[in-house]
ROMI-841985 format. One record per atom (N, C-alpha, C, O, CB): x, y, z. Coordinates in steps of 0.001 Angstrom, whole numbers, padded with zeros to 6 digits, always signed. Glycine has a CB too. Example, Ala and Ser with C-alpha at 12.3 -4.5 7.8 and 13.67 -1.06 7.14 Angstrom:
<rs>
+013190-005690+007800/+012300-004500+007800/+013200-003300+007800/+014236-003319+008465/+011308-004473+009046/+012850-002250+007080/+013670-001060+007140/+012900+000030+007870/+013409+001138+008039/+014084-000598+005725/
</rs>
This chain:
<rs>
+012321+000109-011487/+011611+000032-009998/+011656-001079-009763/+011808-002006-010559/+010230+000451-009741/+011494-001123-008321/+011449-002457-006987/+011891-003439-007939/+011644-003459-009145/+009680-003002-006084/+012543-004216-007294/+012764-005684-008528/+011920-006547-007048/+012270-007718-006904/+015231-006468-009195/+011143-006140-006283/+010258-007021-005365/+008985-007268-006187/+008191-006371-006470/+009889-006283-003873/+008836-008715-006593/+007290-009176-007252/+006420-008762-006647/+005662-008105-007361/+006886-010540-007347/+006024-008835-005284/+004718-008239-004627/+004669-007061-005027/+003850-006552-005793/+004593-008214-003158/+005541-006608-004518/+005233-005239-004884/+004862-004420-006193/+004175-003408-006332/+006127-004749-004533/+005502-005148-007037/+005325-004788-008470/+004156-005579-008994/+003657-005077-010002/+006627-005078-009329/+003595-006683-008567/+002285-007313-008649/+001510-006301-008313/+000872-005814-009246/+002034-008511-007822/+001319-005675-006917/+000080-004450-006294/+000245-003408-007214/-000846-002972-007582/+000323-003714-004573/+001760-002529-008010/+001898-002276-009276/+000666-002093-010274/-000291-001359-010520/+002655-003220-009652/+001322-003239-010681/+000346-003427-011961/-001445-004014-011971/-002252-004169-012888/+001196-004547-012820/-001520-004220-010485/-002920-004583-010037/-003812-002823-010193/-004821-002312-010679/-002806-005380-008073/-002926-002574-009620/-003546-001075-009240/-003664-000394-010657/-004665+000226-011016/-002446-000055-008116/-002759-000541-011270/-002990-000177-013142/-003894-000870-013841/-004544-000168-014616/-001728-000488-014113/-004162-002034-013832/-005037-002559-014883/-006412-002494-013805/-007454-002203-014392/-004501-004284-015610/-006477-002609-013071/-007981-002429-012304/-008457-001040-011835/-009463-000447-012223/-008006-003277-010956/-007665-000685-011043/-007887+000822-010139/-007754+002007-011119/-008395+003047-010967/-006602+001092-008826/-006987+001822-012014/-006733+003280-013061/-007676+003086-013974/-008261+004126-014277/-005185+003501-013934/-008071+002027-014580/-009228+001086-015690/-010568+002008-015395/-011076+002983-015949/-009596-001013-015123/-010887+001179-014208/-012285+002330-013639/-012492+003310-013532/-013364+003874-014193/-012715+002436-012714/-011381+004186-012191/-010949+005334-012655/-010922+006589-013591/-011269+007702-013197/-010432+005080-012709/-010544+006364-014680/-009911+006968-015528/-011188+007715-016214/-011006+008923-016358/-008988+006025-016362/-012376+007248-016640/-013337+008225-017184/-013915+009294-016227/-014709+010174-016560/-014453+007483-017740/-013472+009122-015152/-014257+010083-014030/-013078+011378-013653/-013064+012100-012656/-014706+008986-012344/-011964+011363-015033/-010766+012009-014532/-010821+013054-015665/-010812+012537-016782/-009325+011036-014385/-010868+014200-015648/-010600+015283-016580/-009576+016105-015997/-009422+016529-014851/-011816+016101-016905/-008624+016285-017511/-007765+017647-016955/-007064+017343-015235/-006834+018253-014439/-009121+019218-016861/-006872+016174-015017/-006163+015943-013737/-007132+015675-012177/-006828+015229-011071/-005226+017325-013613/-007955+016017-012571/-008978+016128-011420/-010025+014693-011672/-010518+014272-012719/-009939+017820-011554/-010085+014365-010789/-011081+013019-010471/-012815+013990-010230/-012890+015101-009705/-010340+011909-008498/-013698+013398-010629/-014888+014163-010436/-016025+013345-010481/-016002+012481-011358/-015021+015200-011375/-017061+013400-009724/-018306+012391-009200/-019276+013245-009208/-019128+014403-008817/-018232+011658-007709/-020626+012665-009753/-021652+013860-010243/-021248+015415-010613/-022025+016316-010295/-022641+014035-009111/-020030+015699-011283/-019669+016403-011194/-018949+017362-010280/-018629+018526-010522/-020179+016438-011544/-018768+016706-009262/-018230+017236-007760/-016683+016621-007622/-016513+015403-007673/-019341+016559-006310/-015476+017617-007430/-014505+017126-007495/-014083+016509-006085/-014301+016949-004957/-013754+017994-008066/-013593+015665-006384/-012725+014385-005262/-011671+015095-004776/-010792+015173-005634/-011974+012831-006034/-011348+015724-003617/-010656+016015-002813/-009530+014873-002755/-009751+013678-002947/-011417+016294-001735/-008102+015529-002415/-007061+014942-001877/-007623+014453-000669/-008353+015210-000029/-005906+015782-001735/-007337+012992-000146/-007593+012662+001525/-008934+012055+001561/-009321+011519+002599/-007597+014104+002621/-009974+012115+000077/-011326+011578+000293/-011019+010024-000400/-009960+009829-000997/-012673+012620-000530/-011931+009076-000274/-011865+007537-000509/-012502+007617-001827/-013472+008285-002185/-012676+006482+000638/-011717+006753-002514/-012409+006671-003895/-012745+005469-003989/-012017+004477-004013/-011657+007043-005097/-014920+005612-004098/-015837+004629-003844/-015599+003328-004851/-016024+002188-004667/-017255+005276-003987/-014902+003752-005829/-014664+002654-007304/-012980+002008-007097/-012478+001331-007996/-014753+003855-009241/-012368+002261-006054/-011049+001647-006321/-010908+000341-005102/-011302+000143-003953/-009735+002962-006179/-010300-000194-005880/-009768-001711-004924/-008431-001677-003798/-007227-001740-004049/-009174-002987-006183/-008970-001581-002778/-007886-001623-001588/-007576-002729-000811/-008399-003299-000095/-008187-000773-000641/-006449-003040-000926/-005780-004113+000269/-004638-004273+001227/-003682-003681+000725/-005530-005059-000221/-004320-004771+002308/-003542-004782+003162/-003008-006633+002958/-003825-007553+002914/-004311-004145+004593/-001915-006765+002887/-000806-008052+002607/-000060-007522+003466/+000495-006426+003383/-000022-008393+001081/-000007-008521+004595/+001146-008961+005699/+002388-010120+005019/+002104-011215+004535/+000210-009841+007152/+003335-009728+005099/+004249-010955+004274/+005513-011172+005400/+005944-010357+006215/+004995-010327+002409/+005834-012218+005207/+007321-012512+005213/+007547-014264+005422/+006835-015009+004748/+008074-011550+006583/+008135-014606+005978/+008380-016271+005500/+007295-017162+006044/+006206-016644+005795/+009883-016960+006115/+007193-018080+006565/+006066-019373+006443/+005499-019208+008274/+004541-019868+008677/+007101-021440+005919/+006200-018332+009106/+006005-018012+010323/+004848-017130+010662/+004194-017170+011703/+007082-017525+010716/+004675-016291+009601/+003830-015175+010728/+002238-015395+010767/+001370-014578+011075/+004042-013397+010204/+002116-016635+010395/+000288-016738+011113/+000676-017168+012404/+000009-016406+013103/-001062-018100+010340/+001185-017741+013022/+001822-018422+014108/+001972-017326+015126/+001513-017445+016262/+003201-019119+013708/+002737-016057+014638/+002904-015263+015448/+001773-014432+015917/+001543-013812+016955/+003787-014682+015050/+001008-014668+014562/+000246-012997+014793/-001096-013763+015746/-001843-013030+016396/-000493-011876+012761/-001294-015272+015743/-002265-015598+016488/-001830-015828+018196/-002634-015839+019127/-002828-016814+015775/-000218-016016+018301/-000093-016084+019254/-000045-014568+020260/+000080-014562+021484/+000833-016894+019139/-000158-013555+019525/-000355-012045+019950/-001762-011822+020090/-002292-010902+020712/+000227-010976+018903/-002251-012632+019533/-003897-012104+019122/-004183-011229+018209/-005292-010704+018308/-004605-011471+020133/-003530-010924+017370/-003402-009882+016265/-004448-010364+015400/-005290-009513+015115/-001928-009769+015507/-004679-012010+014699/-005752-012417+013719/-006653-012840+014854/-006351-012962+016041/-005363-013644+012499/-007560-012995+014395/-008639-013358+015709/-009476-014442+014649/-010514-014874+015149/-009853-011672+016524/-009214-014864+013467/-009907-015794+013240/-010101-017077+013823/-009026-017668+013924/-009710-015889+012383/-011267-017857+014328/-011153-019196+014698/-010650-020335+013849/-010211-021354+014382/-012269-019505+015050/-010703-020190+012558/-009888-021543+012006/-008787-020566+011096/-008850-019464+010551/-011051-022917+010853/-007641-021745+011281/-006491-021232+010270/-006681-020834+009162/-007586-021431+008579/-005638-022009+009971/-005998-019741+008393/-006371-019357+006709/-005939-020443+005801/-004997-021189+006068/-005548-017931+006104/-006476-020498+004985/-006523-021683+003701/-005636-020636+002376/-005931-019715+001614/-008727-022224+003105/-004486-021433+002696/-003593-020492+001695/-004015-021377+000534/-004488-022514+000544/-001705-020329+001983/-003606-020244-000855/-003311-021109-002164/-002131-020371-003081/-001775-019195-003156/-004806-021259-003134/-001785-021318-003597/-000452-020718-004455/-000754-019295-004917/-001794-018718-005235/-000082-021657-005904/+000789-018863-004827/+000247-017369-005745/+002338-017698-006309/+003086-016865-005797/-000523-015045-004246/+002740-018301-006822/+003751-018125-007671/+003895-016699-008752/+004730-015795-008726/+003652-019362-008394/+002864-016897-009568/+002897-015875-010719/+001830-014524-010285/+001372-014384-009151/+002327-016732-012268/+001613-013784-011202/+001023-012156-011380/-000510-013159-011278/-001287-013155-010324/+001525-010884-013335/-000611-013781-012252/-002127-013986-012457/-003194-014849-011673/-004405-014650-011767/-002214-014457-013633/-002558-015928-010809/-003261-016694-010226/-003068-015441-008827/-003974-015356-007998/-002715-018446-010224/-002139-014775-008745/-002288-014064-007260/-003081-012792-007604/-003197-012073-006612/-000701-013631-006449/-003825-012159-009024/-004596-011138-009309/-005875-011879-009154/-006730-011416-008400/-004311-010438-010648/-006095-013036-009825/-007399-013923-009364/-007497-013880-008029/-008492-013267-007643/-007385-015439-009742/-006921-014247-007327/-007159-014610-005689/-007386-013123-005275/-008156-013458-004375/-005664-015460-004727/-007369-011917-005182/-007680-010396-004872/-009060-010632-005667/-010165-010556-005130/-006449-009011-005532/-008840-010928-007020/-010454-010505-007337/-011455-011165-006719/-012551-010607-006669/-010861-010675-008718/-011256-012698-006026/-012176-013422-005813/-012651-012895-004053/-013736-013099-003509/-011633-015003-006161/-011412-012170-003460/-011456-012235-002201/-011192-010770-001595/-011161-010666-000368/-010526-013272-001786/-010979-009501-002491/-010835-008405-002492/-011744-007631-001801/-011411-006748-001011/-010703-008142-003511/-013074-007981-002117/-014384-007257-001239/-014395-007334-000178/-014688-006330+000472/-015610-007610-001376/-014042-008705+000557/-014152-009022+001884/-013685-008238+002964/-012671-007692+002530/-013661-010057+002017/-013886-007850+004240/-013223-007407+004939/-011840-008349+005449/-011632-009525+005152/-014110-007011+005781/-010996-007479+006283/-009799-007904+006570/-008571-007973+006135/-008153-006844+006390/-009903-008617+006713/-007290-008837+005404/-006461-008726+005285/-005610-010109+004429/-006001-011276+004435/-006299-008270+006404/-004540-009651+003824/-004225-011268+003694/-002747-011126+004122/-002234-010125+004623/-004453-012073+001971/-002126-012364+003821/-000719-012805+004414/-000249-013483+003596/-001015-014241+003000/-000618-013522+005630/+000871-013480+003321/+002049-013752+002137/+002946-014772+002778/+003798-014476+003616/+003040-012297+001676/+002731-015897+002375/+003795-016466+002880/+004995-016398+001866/+004999-017236+000965/+003435-017808+003274/+006061-015435+001931/+006891-015543+000848/+008062-016945+000734/+008736-017035-000293/+007607-014162+000900/+008165-017603+001440/+008897-018767+001805/+008242-019740+000855/+009023-020428+000197/+008815-019168+003387/+006918-019926+000659/+006618-021113-000161/+005589-020605-001179/+004873-021430-001746/+006056-022375+000723/+005434-018866-001533/+004550-018054-001945/+003153-018806-001933/+002670-019541-002794/+004978-017527-003233/+002794-018525-001067/+001461-018732-000864/+000571-017362-000163/+001101-016431+000443/+001433-020030+000045/-000721-017506-000395/-001486-016556+000486/-002664-017056+000852/-003040-018197+000584/-001744-015304-000087/-003432-016039+001616/-004462-016384+002296/-005188-015491+002843/-004396-014868+003550/-004192-017104+003068/-006166-015054+002955/-006919-014073+003969/-007407-014225+005205/-007931-015280+005562/-007879-013686+003530/-007275-013114+006029/-007722-013512+007080/-008408-012198+007364/-008206-011084+006881/-006734-014102+008023/-009462-012702+008474/-010656-011731+007932/-011040-010878+009052/-012004-010122+008934/-012030-012540+007396/-010195-010955+010392/-010375-010347+011617/-008776-010256+011974/-007924-011144+011974/-011402-011230+012696/-008683-008915+012264/-007194-008318+012726/-007402-007142+014090/-008362-006373+014132/-006394-007374+011159/-006743-007172+014730/-006761-006875+016004/-005617-005703+016056/-004480-006119+015833/-006527-008191+016909/-005749-004265+016323/-004446-003370+015606/-003557-002959+017094/-002699-002076+017141/-005135-001584+014545/-003908-003660+018046/-003543-003090+019362/-002475-004590+019889/-002758-005763+019642/-005239-002661+020498/-001240-004094+020650/-000542-005402+021429/+000355-003906+022006/+000380-002733+021635/+000489-007127+020267/+000971-004628+023001/+001809-003935+023683/+002961-003615+022488/+003077-002407+022282/+002271-004754+025025/+003699-004340+021790/+004310-004321+021003/+004082-002983+019877/+004973-002164+019651/+004178-005540+020686/+002547-002942+019157/+002053-002106+018197/+002460-000820+018882/+003279+000023+018517/+000499-002297+017851/+001421-000884+020349/+001314+000807+021030/+002793+001234+020918/+003081+002361+020514/+000732+000957+022961/+003820+000248+021311/+005620+001177+021460/+005745+001800+020041/+006060+002987+019967/+007396-000132+021726/+005578+001264+019197/+005663+001709+018103/+005385+003085+017461/+006012+004015+016952/+005151+001010+017690/+003280+002492+017942/+002868+004024+017022/+002987+005233+017852/+002512+006336+017582/+001180+004104+016447/+003749+004873+019007/+004121+006543+019398/+005322+007088+018967/+005695+008178+019401/+004226+006829+020905/+006238+006190+017830/+006790+007021+016731/+006599+006774+015714/+007541+006337+015054/+007859+007177+016644/+005513+006906+015200/+005073+006184+014088/+005327+007797+013093/+005491+007678+011879/+003221+005321+014301/+005333+008636+013469/+005114+009789+012700/+006705+009795+011784/+006843+010397+010719/+004744+011270+013829/+007723+009056+012414/+009128+008896+011810/+009518+007931+011021/+010651+007648+010633/+009981+008817+012647/+008029+007212+010705/+007957+005759+009945/+007596+005956+008619/+007389+005024+007841/+006902+004723+010544/+007469+007771+008175/+006442+007759+006631/+006993+009480+006803/+007009+010297+007724/+004013+007215+006687/+007330+009468+005636/+007721+011043+005089/+006897+012328+005334/+005775+012058+005763/+007752+011036+003597/+007101+013463+005206/+005912+014337+005554/+004949+014241+004877/+003874+014036+005441/+006083+015551+005559/+005010+014366+003301/+004380+014413+002221/+003411+013106+002203/+002630+012936+001267/+005369+014544+001111/+003504+012200+003277/+002821+010980+003099/+001368+011071+002624/+000921+010191+001889/+002873+010275+004324/+000505+012257+003078/-000909+011845+003242/-001384+013246+002186/-002510+013307+001692/-001575+011770+005176/-000569+014064+002013/-000804+015533+001049/+000387+015280+000353/+001443+014789+000750/-000842+017268+001863/+000020+015728-000836/+001454+015492-001630/+002169+016985-001220/+003356+016888-000905/+001249+015225-003647/+001706+018066-001194/+002383+019360-001173/+002472+019793+000333/+002570+020960+000711/+001589+020454-002079/+002416+018532+001247/+002669+018919+002944/+003766+018824+002716/+004353+018151+001868/+002176+018071+004292/+004365+019972+003992/+005667+020446+004461/+005631+019892+006008/+006505+020203+006817/+005848+022199+004302/+004876+019310+006227/+005045+018944+007625/+003462+017621+008083/+002241+017741+007978/+005017+020786+008641/+004190+016705+008485/+002919+015749+009162/+002844+015818+010654/+003833+015527+011327/+003095+014093+008832/+001957+016110+011085/+001390+016272+012575/+000443+014897+012879/-000198+014162+012128/+000358+017829+012712/+000663+014906+014333/-000310+013906+014847/-001673+013787+014362/-002136+012776+013835/-000444+014085+016129/-002311+014915+014575/-003693+015416+013919/-003573+014539+012403/-004275+013558+012157/-003765+017442+013694/-002709+015013+011613/-002862+014346+010382/-003291+012825+010344/-004293+012399+009769/-001641+014484+009734/-002307+012025+011100/-002230+010779+011179/-003481+010509+011884/-004091+009589+011338/-001011+010307+011765/-004092+011005+012937/-005112+011205+013822/-006116+010793+012608/-006573+009650+012581/-005219+012780+014619/-006411+011631+011725/-007382+012123+011089/-007786+011590+010002/-008965+011660+009656/-007207+013157+010898/-006623+010821+009123/-006590+011087+007785/-005752+009320+007543/-005687+008727+006466/-005609+012841+007319/-005197+008809+008918/-004921+007331+008530/-005903+006347+009109/-006275+006396+010282/-003513+006894+009000/-006236+005607+008384/-007355+003918+008920/-006703+003374+009374/-005593+003843+009623/-008067+002754+007982/-007124+001786+009810/-006624+000863+010317/-005839+000118+009997/-004839-000233+010624/-007157+000417+010574/-006418-000419+008359/-004957-000841+007618/-004088-000319+007477/-003111-001038+007686/-004857-001108+006616/-003686+001320+007017/-002701+002015+006689/-001714+002238+008483/-000575+002691+008593/-003443+003509+005805/-002338+001903+009280/-001640+002013+010485/-000924+000645+010852/+000103+000289+011430/-002615+002462+011574/-001921+000116+010262/-001307-001223+010556/+000062-001816+009582/+000861-002730+009788/-002561-002246+010393/-000059-001059+008706/+000912-001222+007767/+002200-000465+007975/+003246-000946+007538/+000373-000901+006569/+002194+000705+008622/+003081+001312+009224/+003765+000639+010517/+004995+000612+010562/+002520+002449+009458/+003085+000151+011458/+003801-000415+012955/+003370-001649+012682/+003381-002153+013805/+003275+000193+014610/+003056-002343+012062/+003142-004389+012403/+004714-004619+012079/+005478-005056+012940/+001908-005756+010910/+005096-004321+010887/+006526-004821+010263/+007832-003908+011532/+009004-004249+011372/+006670-004067+008079/+007628-003159+012333/+008794-002734+013091/+008182-003354+014253/+009024-003537+015133/+009227-001097+013163/+007049-003731+014560/+006871-004579+015811/+007094-005739+015653/+007725-006209+016599/+005726-004579+016376/+006857-006453+014856/+006822-008113+014828/+008353-008393+013694/+008457-009570+013351/+004883-008855+013939/+009186-007676+013276/+010366-008118+012698/+011581-008631+014110/+011785-008230+015256/+010915-006713+011646/+012093-009586+013324/+013294-010012+014780/+014000-010795+013988/+013702-010846+012794/+012732-010985+016409/+015002-011503+014469/+016322-011630+013956/+015661-013061+012818/+014777-013740+013341/+017773-012003+015430/+015958-013339+011802/+015443-014182+010968/+014070-014180+010489/+013579-015120+009864/+015657-015185+011429/+013472-013129+010787/+011819-013173+010167/+011726-011489+009976/+011540-010694+010899/+010317-013960+011543/+011879-011193+008735/+011622-009604+008511/+010379-009651+008369/+010074-010541+007576/+012286-008816+007302/+009316-008972+008868/+008061-008694+008177/+007640-007574+007075/+008358-006577+007154/+007303-008504+009131/+007052-007535+006480/+006680-006664+005259/+005348-006535+005432/+004463-007369+005621/+007010-007225+003822/+005343-005371+005340/+003689-004991+004788/+003180-004048+003635/+003606-002895+003568/+002976-004337+005895/+002217-004565+002676/+002435-003742+001244/+000336-003542+001350/-000535-004145+001978/+003476-005121-000657/+000332-002524+000482/-001136-002060+000703/-001512-001605-000663/-000477-001327-001267/-001340-000826+001855/-002550-001419-001385/-002981-000472-002421/-004066+000513-001557/-005132-000057-001323/-003710-001339-003828/-003962+001806-001084/-004760+002464-000692/-005957+002932-001765/-005816+003006-002986/-004047+003357-000132/-007198+003235-000989/-008041+003491-001586/-008396+005410-001674/-009214+006012-002370/-008983+002517-000987/-007605+005820-000873/-007816+007126-000160/-006707+007917-001333/-005600+007560-001738/-007316+007124+001820/-007468+009012-001621/-006521+009685-003169/-005388+010851-002933/-005540+012034-002630/-007738+010589-004374/-004570+010328-003104/-003424+010935-002915/-002893+011937-004758/-002799+011411-005866/-002297+009448-002293/-002720+013055-004479/-003118+014256-005791/-004541+013954-006067/-005148+012936-005734/-002151+014078-007452/-005024+015054-006771/-006198+015166-007712/-007066+014354-008468/-008216+014443-008899/-005902+015709-008449/-005873+013288-008498/-006389+012290-009997/-007679+011340-009319/-008413+010643-010019/-004761+010906-010751/-007812+011471-007669/-008471+010134-007218/-008245+008915-006862/-008941+008186-006156/-009009+009837-007799/-007020+008661-007486/-006489+007205-007010/-005657+007237-005871/-005050+008309-005868/-005663+006481-008072/-005347+006499-004853/-004307+006199-004114/-003092+005317-004610/-002972+004903-005763/-004839+005681-003104/-002192+005086-003554/-000866+004563-003646/-000750+003341-003469/-001572+002673-002841/-000055+005070-002886/+000316+002880-004016/+000795+001483-003514/+002157+001476-002593/+003215+001917-003040/+001079+000553-004834/+002066+001072-001601/+003200+000804-000610/+003659-000131+000037/+002950-001133-000053/+003157+001320+000149/+004787-000284+000829/+005564-000987+000869/+006548-001014+002484/+007764-000999+002674/+006135-000661-000371/+005747-001046+003138/+006862-001063+004954/+007381-001944+005511/+006710-002967+005650/+006288-000782+006252/+008623-001916+005996/+009708-002877+006618/+009609-002534+008184/+008780-002010+008928/+011380-002583+005962/+010529-002942+008265/+011127-003043+009604/+011726-001500+010278/+011945-001367+011482/+012387-004167+009426/+011924-000453+009308/+012390+001001+009748/+011460+001713+009257/+011490+002942+009331/+013755+001546+009281/+010641+001149+008770/+009324+002645+008130/+008833+002171+006305/+008907+001056+005787/+010609+004969+007963/+008375+003410+005719/+008086+003037+004775/+009382+002904+003423/+009870+003941+002972/+007000+003838+004666/+009673+001985+003071/+010418+001702+001938/+010463+001933+000548/+011502+001871-000110/+010435+000843+001937/+008945+002293-000071/+008798+002146-001531/+007260+002334-001786/+006250+001735-001417/+009364+000674-002075/+007544+003535-002654/+005751+003350-002808/+005764+003702-004493/+006739+004037-005166/+004512+004817-001618/+004579+003543-004865/+004037+003900-006285/+002729+004992-006265/+001755+004760-005549/+003528+002423-007030/+002792+005976-006962/+001232+006530-007538/+001340+007064-009150/+002155+007002-010070/+000627+008056-006474/-000131+007678-008871/+000019+008321-010193/-000286+009849-009871/-000756+010409-008880/-001029+007653-011366/+000258+010387-011349/+000031+011958-011002/-000224+012595-012184/+000364+012004-013090/+001252+012714-010315/-000729+013367-012503/-001164+014277-013989/+000129+014951-014001/+000611+015553-013042/-002687+015551-013971/+000775+014778-015411/+001662+015955-015784/+001733+015939-017324/+002292+015000-017892/+003188+015852-015106/+001097+017107-018114/+001055+017184-019147/+002007+017402-019870/+001933+017103-021062/+000419+017702-019294/+003169+017988-019327/+004176+018590-019494/+005834+017243-019628/+007039+017435-019793/+004028+019741-018144/+005097+016153-019471/+005830+015380-018913/+006386+014828-020854/+005750+015068-021881/+004893+014229-017561/+007604+014147-020741/+007857+013650-022106/+007355+012116-021888/+007453+011372-022864/+009557+013831-022628/+006801+011567-020622/+006575+010273-020797/+007683+009728-020473/+008670+010460-020538/+006148+009903-021978/+007828+008687-020150/+006581+007469-020321/+005295+007617-019450/+005280+007736-018225/+007171+005936-019867/+004171+007589-020323/+002778+008115-019381/+001946+006396-019607/+001667+005744-020613/+001561+009985-020374/+001778+006163-018203/+000759+005145-017846/-000185+005332-018910/-000161+004681-019955/+000099+005293-016397/-000876+006078-018680/-002445+007086-019680/-001881+008200-020323/-001789+009298-019774/-003912+007973-018552/-001377+007882-021837/-000959+008948-022447/-002125+010267-022541/-001946+011470-022351/-000502+008402-023788/-003482+009443-022945/-004586+009926-023235/-004404+011332-022241/-004006+012457-022543/-005828+008830-022980/-004807+010842-021104/-005060+011393-019687/-004012+012261-019192/-004276+013223-018470/-005213+010297-018684/-002730+011937-019579/-001483+012705-018963/-001088+012050-017777/-000704+012856-016929/-001756+014215-018601/-001055+011117-017496/-000834+010408-016326/+000308+009518-016153/+000319+008451-016766/-001862+009728-016113/+001306+009853-015356/+002138+009034-015218/+002339+008361-013994/+001518+008372-013077/+003031+009509-015570/+003450+007761-013972/+003803+007036-012611/+004816+007296-011983/+005806+007124-012694/+003927+005808-012658/+005127+007738-010670/+006073+007721-009692/+006344+006852-008896/+005336+006419-008337/+005978+008465-009090/+007501+006280-008509/+008344+005529-007838/+008950+006321-007086/+009489+007293-007616/+009134+004808-008518/+009034+006157-005743/+009976+006754-004914/+010505+005345-003836/+009844+004330-003613/+009169+008191-004068/+011681+005634-003376/+012405+004812-002263/+012813+005806-001653/+013182+006927-002003/+013532+003799-002575/+012635+004888+000028/+013178+005504+001023/+013936+005084+002012/+014141+003876+001890/+012479+005955+001458/+014463+005557+002973/+015479+005237+003822/+015349+005717+004672/+014557+006635+004458/+016523+005364+003586/+015825+005693+006223/+015802+006205+007284/+016604+006686+008004/+017093+005956+008867/+015438+005730+007744/+017030+008094+007907/+018042+008934+008510/+017850+009364+009510/+016636+009356+009714/+018382+009835+007964/+018578+009908+010600/+018365+010487+011884/+017166+009749+012549/+016606+010391+013438/+018116+012029+011758/+016777+008759+012327/+015199+008653+012806/+014021+009203+012340/+013060+009588+013007/+015065+009052+013907/+014196+009209+010946/+013219+009846+010398/+012928+009500+008746/+013612+010135+007944/+013545+011242+010675/+012181+008757+008342/+012078+008048+006659/+012233+009398+006213/+011792+010459+006656/+010427+007094+005961/+013265+009000+004825/+013826+010391+003971/+013367+009327+002430/+013216+008115+002280/+016171+011025+004294/+013271+010450+001549/+013012+010045+000191/+014395+009671-000427/+015285+010519-000360/+012266+011204-000629/+014595+008719-000901/+015595+008734-001805/+016074+009138-003216/+015936+008270-004078/+015703+007956-001787/+016450+009954-003474/+016309+010776-005247/+015315+010075-006398/+015569+008974-006888/+018043+010690-006165/+014288+010780-006711/+013889+009868-007643/+014211+009496-009349/+014766+010100-010267/+012784+010122-007507/+013801+008693-009257/+014624+008189-010782/+013223+008319-011773/+012150+008464-011187/+015442+006112-010763/+013233+008281-012907/+011882+008014-013673/+011791+006718-014155/+012828+006181-014544/+011667+008901-014854/+010687+006086-014203/+010376+004884-014193/+009604+004648-015809/+008859+005267-016569/+009482+004628-012816/+010094+003760-015764/+008885+002654-016888/+007759+001999-016900/+008004+000863-017306/+009229+001650-017255/+006668+002124-016669/+005808+000903-016223/+005632-000050-017175/+005356+000340-018310/+004489+001249-015807/+005745-001380-016934/+006121-002433-017409/+004675-003666-017227/+004035-003543-016183/+007569-002726-016619/+004367-004417-017894/+003300-005398-017423/+004244-006786-017156/+005199-007025-017895/+001956-005629-018703/+003807-007853-015802/+004268-008909-015800/+003580-010209-016071/+002523-010483-015502/+004734-008878-014879/+004040-010862-016762/+003059-011961-017023/+002641-012668-016145/+001834-013561-016402/+003398-012768-017782/
</rs>
């Protein structure tokens, strides 16, 4: 899988936290609440979701200058050099509104409580956002992605994850966005982990029911495997790089 620590940490958190609390609601690959099936595209009420914006140590000042972050106080950064402190911080702050900012240069993380999702730069990128994700980004079996799909099924945080790295990456300052989505992808009722860069979606991870698989399973009893996908830009459209089987492994 990815050699990107932040992405791998979110995959592990998604597995340890969201799959753990959701697995008892899953039967034969379908997520149920009160005996009613949860559809793909619905939000999982038990899952944790987050948005992390990351670059070096300059992102906070740039977002304040553009009035993207609207907090009156500067964010309070804490050390997040390893997975356990990172996980603890998400546990403590994850239920609050807003997003996280990760200073990759100094390996620190902070929360910003209020974000604005509009600026001239963001607006220009949003006009071409269909090219930033693959056709099956929202629904697994989709053959086409429409503007109506984006308007009706993409929330504010996912929209920011898609467009902000494109709008604010500049020479010497690559902006990235990472997300754990609460919106169900496949009928398992669990969302994706995504990583966006200056050309759109770069990689993602999600759970899939596959009883015919030879493994490795993320959850063998429930026949759930992990699917990792990489993406690249071809002719102005994000396209999937051929998949490789992955083995989920924990980090310290």
